[in-house]
Backbone as CSV, one residue per row, in Angstrom:
resi,resn,N_x,N_y,N_z,CA_x,CA_y,CA_z,C_x,C_y,C_z
1,MET,-17.919,2.413,-15.758,-17.099,2.273,-14.034,-15.849,1.785,-13.876
2,ASN,-15.330,2.853,-13.279,-14.030,2.160,-12.772,-14.013,0.985,-11.977
3,ARG,-12.858,0.079,-12.335,-13.384,-1.575,-11.933,-11.441,-1.541,-11.120
4,VAL,-11.626,-2.307,-9.922,-10.271,-2.700,-9.600,-10.303,-4.051,-8.626
5,THR,-9.426,-4.781,-9.131,-9.507,-6.206,-9.079,-8.825,-6.122,-8.126
6,ALA,-9.861,-7.313,-6.707,-9.143,-7.467,-5.352,-9.686,-9.094,-4.754
7,PHE,-9.220,-9.104,-3.822,-8.892,-10.504,-3.105,-10.268,-10.935,-2.635
8,LYS,-10.983,-11.950,-2.548,-12.321,-11.981,-1.913,-11.888,-12.331,-0.657
9,TRP,-10.225,-13.147,0.506,-10.553,-12.951,1.209,-8.658,-13.266,1.437
10,VAL,-8.078,-12.660,2.441,-7.041,-13.016,2.928,-6.997,-13.206,4.033
11,PRO,-5.863,-14.028,4.711,-5.132,-14.251,6.263,-5.178,-12.840,6.987
12,SER,-5.616,-12.864,7.922,-5.389,-11.504,9.114,-4.272,-10.928,8.324
13,PHE,-3.163,-11.284,8.884,-1.912,-10.815,8.644,-1.398,-9.540,7.218
14,ALA,-2.339,-9.745,6.213,-2.314,-9.477,5.358,-3.853,-8.568,4.868
15,GLN,-5.065,-8.579,5.856,-5.741,-7.399,5.521,-5.526,-5.847,6.266
16,GLY,-5.660,-5.466,5.292,-5.556,-4.216,5.375,-3.987,-3.645,4.611
17,SER,-3.545,-4.927,4.085,-2.006,-4.525,3.199,-1.819,-4.759,2.004
18,VAL,-3.009,-5.592,1.670,-3.339,-5.865,0.140,-3.145,-4.483,-1.116
19,ARG,-2.328,-4.418,-1.609,-1.710,-3.543,-2.713,-2.821,-2.781,-3.373
20,ASP,-4.269,-3.504,-3.355,-5.643,-3.033,-4.145,-6.071,-1.854,-3.353
21,ILE,-5.491,-1.686,-1.900,-5.845,-0.292,-1.243,-5.265,1.242,-1.906
22,ARG,-4.305,0.819,-1.896,-3.495,1.928,-3.093,-4.125,2.492,-3.265
23,VAL,-4.691,1.979,-4.668,-5.677,2.147,-5.780,-7.092,2.493,-5.070
24,ARG,-7.481,1.952,-4.272,-8.734,2.074,-3.657,-8.683,3.830,-3.109
25,TRP,-7.493,4.191,-2.413,-7.533,4.956,-1.651,-7.309,6.541,-2.359
26,ALA,-7.077,6.248,-3.725,-6.175,7.127,-4.620,-7.729,7.700,-5.612
27,LEU,-8.275,6.654,-5.774,-9.700,7.062,-6.084,-10.889,8.025,-5.345
28,GLU,-10.517,6.805,-4.189,-11.130,7.787,-2.808,-10.916,9.524,-3.048
29,GLU,-9.595,9.270,-2.886,-9.255,11.002,-2.859,-9.854,11.809,-3.719
30,ALA,-9.383,11.472,-5.039,-9.986,11.908,-6.409,-10.854,12.256,-6.299
31,GLY,-11.968,11.351,-5.621,-13.229,11.565,-5.425,-14.291,10.689,-6.876
32,ILE,-13.525,9.937,-7.179,-13.759,8.841,-8.708,-14.377,7.642,-8.073
33,PRO,-15.982,7.305,-8.434,-16.052,5.992,-8.095,-15.945,5.171,-9.160
34,TYR,-16.082,4.190,-8.340,-15.005,2.864,-8.496,-16.014,1.309,-7.944
35,GLY,-15.915,0.059,-8.679,-16.470,-0.855,-8.043,-15.243,-2.089,-7.922
36,ASP,-15.357,-3.150,-7.519,-14.355,-3.916,-7.190,-14.627,-5.017,-7.605
37,HIS,-14.012,-6.029,-8.453,-14.037,-7.571,-9.253,-13.161,-7.999,-7.992
38,LEU,-13.772,-9.133,-7.308,-13.230,-9.905,-6.286,-12.513,-11.575,-7.116
39,ILE,-11.641,-11.995,-6.501,-11.562,-12.673,-7.527,-10.642,-13.782,-6.327
40,GLY,-10.538,-15.047,-6.555,-10.042,-16.134,-5.625,-8.839,-16.224,-5.535
41,PHE,-7.857,-17.219,-4.725,-6.572,-17.659,-4.738,-6.223,-18.201,-6.266
42,GLU,-7.824,-19.243,-6.381,-7.929,-20.307,-7.625,-7.537,-19.310,-9.069
43,ASP,-8.566,-17.980,-8.694,-8.100,-17.297,-10.191,-6.700,-16.858,-10.588
44,GLN,-5.866,-16.767,-9.600,-4.540,-16.411,-9.981,-3.785,-16.783,-10.790
45,ALA,-4.038,-17.927,-11.055,-2.875,-19.027,-12.321,-3.977,-18.908,-13.268
46,THR,-5.089,-18.885,-13.348,-5.452,-18.831,-14.973,-5.087,-18.150,-15.689
47,ALA,-5.340,-18.868,-17.276,-4.868,-18.049,-18.438,-6.130,-16.610,-18.326
48,GLU,-7.133,-16.611,-18.407,-7.736,-15.416,-17.937,-7.632,-14.396,-17.400
49,TYR,-6.834,-14.607,-16.245,-6.524,-13.828,-15.091,-5.060,-13.539,-15.508
50,ARG,-3.884,-14.004,-16.123,-2.503,-13.931,-16.323,-2.260,-12.996,-17.416
51,ALA,-3.738,-13.082,-18.351,-3.631,-11.884,-19.408,-3.991,-10.720,-19.313
52,LEU,-4.606,-10.517,-17.547,-4.432,-9.038,-17.222,-3.478,-8.641,-16.593
53,GLN,-3.228,-9.683,-15.462,-1.677,-9.504,-14.212,-1.035,-10.658,-15.262
54,PRO,0.172,-10.682,-15.775,1.235,-11.575,-15.767,1.553,-12.115,-15.082
55,PHE,1.569,-11.841,-13.682,2.074,-12.375,-12.046,1.276,-12.634,-11.653
56,GLY,0.130,-12.939,-11.863,-1.227,-13.065,-11.016,-1.429,-12.461,-9.615
57,GLN,-0.881,-10.962,-9.635,-1.034,-10.200,-8.481,-2.598,-9.221,-8.567
58,VAL,-3.092,-9.032,-7.168,-3.962,-7.835,-7.367,-3.117,-6.293,-6.997
59,PRO,-3.449,-5.102,-7.543,-5.324,-4.949,-8.389,-4.425,-4.746,-9.799
60,VAL,-5.707,-5.144,-10.999,-5.681,-4.923,-12.000,-6.922,-3.941,-12.205
61,TYR,-6.591,-2.700,-12.661,-7.580,-1.310,-13.081,-7.806,-1.112,-14.301
62,ARG,-9.196,-0.559,-14.430,-10.044,-0.384,-15.993,-10.329,1.105,-15.775
63,ASP,-10.546,1.383,-16.629,-11.474,2.445,-16.536,-12.240,3.334,-17.377
64,GLY,-12.153,2.808,-18.583,-12.607,2.370,-19.813,-12.052,3.222,-20.757
65,THR,-10.883,3.476,-20.290,-9.886,4.007,-21.301,-8.925,2.995,-21.615
66,VAL,-8.088,2.935,-19.973,-7.342,2.046,-20.028,-7.008,0.750,-18.714
67,GLN,-6.302,0.260,-19.302,-6.523,-1.288,-18.179,-4.509,-1.192,-17.848
68,MET,-5.014,-1.606,-16.645,-3.020,-1.788,-16.262,-3.091,-2.153,-14.614
69,PHE,-1.985,-2.740,-14.646,-1.263,-3.380,-13.101,0.006,-2.786,-13.058
70,GLU,-0.025,-3.017,-11.746,0.759,-2.393,-10.633,0.409,-0.973,-9.952
71,SER,0.298,-1.547,-8.949,-0.431,-0.469,-7.851,0.052,0.811,-7.964
72,GLY,1.440,0.916,-7.808,2.532,2.149,-7.976,2.397,3.069,-9.211
73,ALA,2.049,2.249,-10.252,1.778,2.858,-11.613,0.076,3.084,-11.855
74,ILE,-0.360,2.585,-11.410,-2.113,2.959,-11.244,-2.138,4.216,-10.418
75,VAL,-1.783,4.726,-8.966,-1.793,5.398,-8.772,-1.396,6.517,-8.946
76,LEU,-0.223,6.555,-9.884,0.015,7.599,-10.719,-0.491,8.384,-11.756
77,TYR,-1.381,7.108,-12.172,-1.766,7.001,-13.450,-3.361,8.328,-12.840
78,ILE,-3.747,8.049,-11.678,-4.803,8.330,-11.503,-4.562,10.324,-11.214
79,ALA,-3.011,10.147,-10.321,-2.950,11.269,-9.790,-2.309,12.352,-10.978
80,GLN,-2.396,11.870,-12.326,-2.267,13.068,-12.763,-3.269,13.916,-12.936
81,SER,-4.414,13.219,-12.866,-5.187,13.656,-13.551,-6.361,14.133,-12.362
82,SER,-5.800,14.735,-11.016,-6.298,14.868,-9.901,-5.226,15.759,-9.206
83,ASP,-6.347,17.266,-9.073,-5.347,18.204,-8.361,-5.449,17.712,-6.765
84,ALA,-6.527,16.618,-6.354,-5.926,16.333,-5.168,-5.118,15.198,-4.843
85,LEU,-4.210,14.940,-5.386,-2.888,13.886,-5.692,-2.077,14.493,-6.425
86,MET,-1.725,15.381,-6.969,-0.796,15.392,-7.953,-0.946,17.293,-7.539
87,PRO,-0.020,18.433,-7.946,-0.382,19.481,-7.869,-0.531,19.849,-9.841
88,ALA,-0.401,20.970,-10.448,-0.360,21.071,-11.839,1.001,21.792,-12.143
89,ASP,1.501,22.401,-11.498,3.064,22.669,-11.573,4.196,21.737,-12.005
90,PRO,4.669,21.707,-12.923,6.230,20.456,-13.421,6.722,20.427,-12.048
91,ALA,7.073,21.172,-11.614,8.055,21.737,-10.418,7.390,20.619,-8.983
92,GLY,6.018,20.788,-8.873,4.998,19.978,-8.033,5.032,19.026,-8.294
93,ARG,4.876,18.478,-9.495,4.140,17.425,-9.997,5.930,16.432,-9.984
94,ALA,6.750,16.787,-10.460,8.209,16.068,-10.094,8.304,16.144,-9.091
95,MET,7.920,16.867,-7.955,7.852,16.278,-6.651,7.685,15.568,-5.973
96,VAL,6.184,15.211,-6.611,5.063,13.904,-5.890,5.650,12.943,-7.016
97,MET,6.374,12.511,-8.135,7.003,11.351,-8.863,7.947,11.142,-7.734
98,THR,8.806,12.113,-7.694,9.968,11.747,-6.606,9.896,10.616,-5.328
99,TRP,8.958,11.640,-4.772,8.592,10.489,-3.478,7.842,9.705,-3.432
100,LEU,6.931,9.312,-4.606,5.949,8.318,-4.987,7.040,6.825,-5.017
101,PHE,8.121,7.522,-5.973,9.341,6.405,-6.551,10.324,5.845,-5.323
102,ALA,10.451,7.116,-4.416,11.336,6.931,-3.400,10.569,5.878,-2.541
103,ALA,9.525,5.963,-2.198,8.537,5.305,-1.062,9.130,3.195,-1.906
104,SER,8.891,3.603,-3.395,8.514,1.704,-3.673,10.272,1.657,-3.796
105,ASN,11.078,2.482,-3.998,12.505,2.176,-4.478,13.620,2.357,-3.159
106,SER,13.394,3.252,-2.571,14.001,3.180,-1.530,13.637,2.863,0.049
107,VAL,12.562,2.804,-0.021,11.867,2.443,1.524,11.316,1.007,1.747
108,GLU,10.957,0.704,0.680,9.684,-0.398,0.450,10.731,-1.780,0.402
109,PRO,11.637,-1.428,-0.197,12.440,-3.523,0.041,13.027,-3.454,1.654
110,PHE,13.099,-2.619,2.177,13.913,-2.750,3.833,12.386,-3.099,3.890
111,VAL,11.610,-2.545,4.327,10.255,-2.895,5.163,9.756,-4.456,4.785
112,ALA,10.002,-4.192,3.228,9.392,-6.289,2.678,10.335,-7.417,3.170
113,GLN,11.865,-7.257,3.281,12.407,-7.753,3.696,12.069,-8.159,5.585
114,LEU,12.129,-7.003,6.336,11.561,-7.715,7.446,10.616,-8.210,8.061
115,ALA,9.507,-7.760,6.850,8.045,-7.835,6.592,8.489,-9.634,6.796
116,GLY,9.007,-10.126,5.015,9.089,-11.232,4.763,9.591,-11.972,5.690
117,ILE,10.647,-12.211,6.638,11.066,-12.522,7.583,10.183,-12.888,8.483
118,ASP,9.317,-12.038,9.229,8.973,-12.324,10.186,7.504,-12.599,10.220
119,LEU,6.411,-12.852,9.287,5.822,-12.847,8.452,5.549,-14.231,7.747
120,PHE,6.951,-14.677,7.485,6.943,-16.058,7.008,7.724,-17.584,7.229
121,HIS,9.113,-16.664,7.392,9.949,-17.467,8.418,10.841,-17.072,9.945
122,ALA,10.408,-16.847,10.814,10.412,-15.997,11.684,10.813,-17.377,12.762
123,SER,10.605,-18.548,12.003,11.135,-19.654,13.028,12.018,-20.180,12.187
124,GLU,12.915,-20.408,11.191,13.985,-20.838,10.939,14.937,-20.120,10.900
125,ASP,15.886,-20.744,11.480,17.613,-20.466,11.618,18.048,-19.682,10.982
126,TRP,18.160,-19.415,9.823,18.772,-18.248,8.539,17.978,-17.357,9.105
127,ALA,16.600,-17.204,9.501,16.327,-15.854,9.545,16.503,-15.116,10.810
128,LYS,16.727,-15.948,12.021,17.117,-15.434,13.599,18.235,-15.423,13.336
129,GLU,19.452,-15.779,12.354,20.040,-14.772,12.280,20.238,-13.455,11.451
130,ARG,19.193,-13.693,9.983,19.641,-12.458,9.895,18.499,-11.127,9.787
131,ARG,17.634,-12.055,10.840,17.018,-10.659,11.404,17.117,-9.127,11.750
132,PRO,18.501,-9.007,12.522,19.315,-8.146,13.737,20.092,-7.276,12.002
133,GLN,20.408,-7.535,10.999,21.057,-6.926,10.517,20.299,-6.100,9.591
134,VAL,18.962,-7.542,9.206,17.793,-6.481,7.881,17.081,-5.248,9.186
135,GLU,16.967,-5.531,10.041,16.186,-4.608,10.989,17.088,-2.960,10.875
136,GLU,18.293,-3.458,11.543,19.243,-2.819,11.474,19.341,-1.439,10.415
137,MET,19.538,-2.273,9.111,19.376,-1.442,7.901,18.609,-0.904,7.789
138,LEU,17.340,-1.238,7.814,15.878,-0.981,8.106,15.814,0.598,8.462
139,ARG,16.068,0.433,10.533,16.239,1.612,10.590,16.924,2.945,10.294
140,LYS,18.105,2.312,9.927,18.733,3.333,9.429,18.438,4.250,7.953
141,ARG,17.472,3.040,7.403,16.458,4.187,6.193,15.623,4.828,7.088
142,LEU,15.034,4.120,7.942,13.702,5.071,8.345,14.071,6.601,9.183
143,ALA,15.722,6.275,9.433,15.948,7.674,10.275,16.384,8.574,9.098
144,ASP,16.993,8.238,8.020,16.668,9.071,6.998,15.757,9.060,6.463
145,LEU,14.470,9.020,6.641,13.410,9.203,6.146,12.785,10.324,7.132
146,GLN,12.832,10.059,8.485,12.465,11.150,9.148,13.234,12.192,9.307
147,THR,13.971,12.242,8.916,14.996,13.793,8.435,14.523,14.468,7.588
148,ALA,13.963,13.699,6.043,14.132,14.308,4.989,12.246,14.590,5.276
149,LEU,11.187,13.914,6.164,10.478,15.066,6.486,10.499,16.212,7.485
150,GLY,11.380,16.036,8.543,11.202,17.077,9.668,10.141,17.603,9.507
151,ASP,9.565,18.791,10.010,8.380,18.964,10.510,6.982,19.523,9.557
152,ALA,7.121,18.884,8.397,6.365,19.149,6.949,5.158,18.074,7.461
153,ASP,3.955,18.134,7.391,3.093,16.926,7.322,3.090,15.673,6.246
154,PHE,3.340,16.067,5.106,3.590,15.150,4.394,4.619,15.608,3.421
155,PHE,5.089,14.042,2.389,6.849,14.493,2.139,7.003,15.248,0.975
156,ALA,5.881,15.801,-0.249,5.874,16.705,-1.126,5.470,17.653,-1.142
157,ASN,6.048,18.488,-1.788,5.406,20.552,-1.450,4.860,20.684,-0.225
158,GLY,4.675,19.917,0.953,4.048,20.703,2.071,2.330,19.718,2.020
159,ALA,1.910,19.447,1.045,0.420,18.853,0.594,0.480,17.775,0.909
160,PHE,-0.894,17.493,0.870,-1.210,15.593,0.735,-0.807,14.814,-0.810
161,SER,-0.549,13.825,-0.834,-0.047,13.959,-2.445,-0.057,12.075,-2.936
162,ALA,-0.279,11.809,-3.351,-0.200,10.464,-4.294,1.136,9.531,-3.586
163,ALA,2.236,10.310,-3.696,3.312,9.915,-2.684,3.355,8.946,-0.842
164,ASP,2.368,10.007,-1.096,1.617,9.463,0.752,0.881,8.649,0.494
165,ILE,0.084,7.781,-0.294,-0.122,6.884,-0.266,0.194,5.737,-0.129
166,LEU,1.572,5.447,-1.597,2.483,4.666,-1.306,3.459,4.806,0.086
167,MET,3.984,5.712,0.430,4.398,5.688,1.690,3.942,5.315,3.090
168,THR,2.625,5.773,3.089,1.611,5.300,4.075,1.244,3.688,3.974
169,HIS,1.404,3.496,3.089,1.073,1.796,2.923,2.150,1.062,2.940
170,VAL,3.509,1.772,2.898,4.772,0.985,3.251,5.240,0.938,4.348
171,LEU,4.910,1.679,4.843,5.355,2.049,6.550,3.736,1.387,7.133
172,ARG,2.738,1.017,7.055,1.900,0.458,7.461,2.053,-1.176,7.716
173,ASP,2.900,-1.707,6.776,3.671,-3.056,7.005,4.051,-3.423,8.049
174,LEU,5.018,-2.435,8.488,5.671,-2.645,10.008,4.674,-2.539,10.997
175,ARG,3.482,-2.725,10.582,2.449,-2.355,11.560,2.636,-3.836,12.651
176,HIS,2.981,-4.878,12.368,3.321,-6.461,13.159,4.485,-5.568,14.374
177,THR,5.020,-4.933,14.309,6.490,-3.795,14.981,5.931,-2.751,16.000
178,THR,6.450,-2.487,16.539,6.789,-1.200,17.018,8.070,-0.127,16.470
179,ILE,8.229,-0.534,15.683,9.296,0.144,15.176,9.246,1.469,14.604
180,VAL,7.697,1.430,13.887,7.623,2.938,13.651,7.356,4.262,15.021
181,ALA,7.373,3.586,16.063,6.798,4.179,17.137,8.091,4.791,17.853
182,ASP,9.340,4.131,16.969,10.741,4.845,17.541,11.243,6.089,17.049
183,TYR,10.207,6.575,15.428,10.501,7.628,14.974,9.436,8.293,14.823
184,PRO,8.996,9.457,15.835,7.852,10.350,16.144,7.379,10.961,15.154
185,LYS,8.634,11.482,14.310,7.396,12.142,13.204,7.098,11.284,12.310
186,LEU,7.935,10.353,12.447,7.011,8.941,11.427,5.752,8.591,11.851
187,ALA,5.714,7.848,13.304,4.610,7.600,13.405,3.407,8.448,13.756
188,ALA,3.501,9.815,13.893,2.909,10.931,13.454,2.434,11.533,12.345
189,TYR,3.249,11.112,11.122,3.135,11.083,9.887,1.820,10.247,9.515
190,LEU,2.283,8.662,10.073,1.617,7.928,9.566,0.117,7.536,10.264
191,ALA,0.041,7.980,11.110,-1.214,9.057,11.833,-1.764,9.607,11.389
192,ARG,-1.715,10.690,11.091,-2.343,11.591,10.296,-2.787,11.278,9.197
193,CYS,-1.984,10.233,8.203,-2.518,9.804,6.746,-3.564,8.635,7.119
194,GLU,-3.202,7.996,8.404,-4.677,6.750,8.294,-5.738,7.372,8.326
195,ALA,-5.909,8.540,9.529,-7.258,9.244,9.787,-8.146,10.024,8.772
196,ARG,-7.144,9.924,7.581,-8.156,10.502,5.936,-9.246,9.814,6.041
197,PRO,-10.326,10.598,5.516,-11.640,9.631,5.898,-11.601,9.179,4.249
198,ALA,-10.951,9.684,2.987,-10.683,8.436,2.378,-9.829,7.474,2.110
199,PHE,-8.570,7.186,3.443,-8.181,6.025,3.545,-9.143,5.015,4.264
200,GLN,-9.827,5.742,5.470,-10.557,5.150,6.298,-11.847,4.630,5.302
201,ARG,-12.114,5.060,4.145,-13.508,4.171,3.470,-12.688,2.954,2.728
202,ALA,-11.515,3.464,1.842,-10.358,2.781,1.287,-10.404,1.341,1.890
203,LEU,-10.045,1.111,3.040,-9.565,0.847,4.494,-11.153,-0.479,4.471
204,ALA,-11.877,0.160,4.661,-13.421,-0.181,5.330,-13.755,-1.121,3.571
205,ASP,-13.424,-0.881,2.849,-13.805,-1.562,0.972,-12.989,-2.712,0.948
206,GLN,-11.691,-2.964,1.241,-11.176,-3.432,1.227,-11.618,-4.592,2.302
207,LEU,-12.057,-4.519,3.703,-11.910,-4.985,4.468,-13.312,-5.826,4.375
208,ALA,-14.113,-5.043,3.647,-15.726,-5.818,3.645,-15.615,-6.929,3.400
209,PRO,-15.258,-7.410,2.088,-15.363,-9.165,1.768,-14.538,-10.323,2.569
210,PHE,-13.911,-9.518,3.106,-12.958,-10.386,4.258,-14.003,-10.966,5.304
211,LYS,-14.396,-10.048,5.933,-15.464,-10.260,6.858,-16.677,-10.648,6.688
212,GLU,-17.269,-10.559,5.135,-18.408,-11.267,5.039,-17.946,-12.783,4.553
213,ALA,-17.358,-13.244,3.837,-16.220,-14.751,3.862,-16.314,-15.477,5.439
214,GLU,-15.223,-14.154,6.245,-15.606,-14.988,7.579,-16.777,-15.274,8.198
215,ALA,-17.224,-14.830,7.902,-19.329,-14.679,8.481,-19.682,-15.867,8.149
216,ARG,-19.416,-16.270,6.899,-19.821,-17.623,6.265,-18.904,-18.926,6.335
217,GLN,-17.566,-18.514,6.888,-16.825,-19.302,6.805,-16.069,-19.129,8.292
218,PRO,-16.876,-19.163,9.670,-15.686,-19.159,10.824,-14.609,-19.824,10.836
219,GLU,-13.925,-20.690,10.295,-12.888,-21.171,10.716,-11.829,-20.417,9.396
220,LEU,-12.358,-19.253,8.923,-11.305,-18.922,8.348,-10.917,-17.505,9.369
221,ALA,-11.349,-16.776,10.275,-11.410,-16.000,11.014,-9.859,-15.989,11.952
222,GLY,-10.076,-17.764,12.274,-8.295,-18.210,12.679,-7.392,-18.072,11.522
223,ASN,-7.319,-17.175,10.646,-5.700,-17.343,9.700,-5.402,-16.328,9.607
C-alpha cells in the first residue's frame, strides 16, 4: 500500500495547507490507492522520523519501490507514471515540469513571504513596515502569472496536470486574503481546480483526522 505521512492535527490556519495534500491529490487524480501514517508534532524531532525526513516535515512517501520526501518531487514522481498528470510526449512532459517548478520557484516564495508575515508576525513593527513591499512584489508576480495563463483553463498544454496541483496549492495559501480575487482569471482557475473531485477527496482526507482530534479535545478547535 502506498503510504503518505501527515499530521494528526494542525491549527486551523494550516488546515488544508499542509503539503501532504499535494501528494494526496496527485494520487487521487492518478487513481492510485493510498493510506496515511499520522504523526504528532512530538514525532518530528525523533531520530526515527528524521531518518525518513531530515527536516522533520511532512509528507514522506513510500510505495514499495521508493521512499521520498519533498512534496514537489513526490508529485513529479507520481506524475511520470500517470497520463492523468503528465502527457507521454517529451514536449508535453517538459512543459508540465516547467510549470511545476514555476509554481515552486517563481510564485511560491512571494506567497510564502506574505503568508509568513500575516500568519506569524502581523503585530510586529518590522512586519508592518515590510508588508506593503512584499504585497507589491507578490502582485507583480500574480499579474505576470495571470498574463501567462491567458484564456487557458490550465497552465501546461491546456490540460490539467501535476503542475496545477502545485500552483493551486500555492495560490490557496493566499486564502486568508482577498488578493487572488483581484486577478479574475487566476480566481477562476483556482475555483476550477478546487472543484475537481480528486481535490475534494484529498482535502477531506487531510481534514478528517483534524476533525477527529478536535472532537476528542474541543479546546483544539479554537486554535
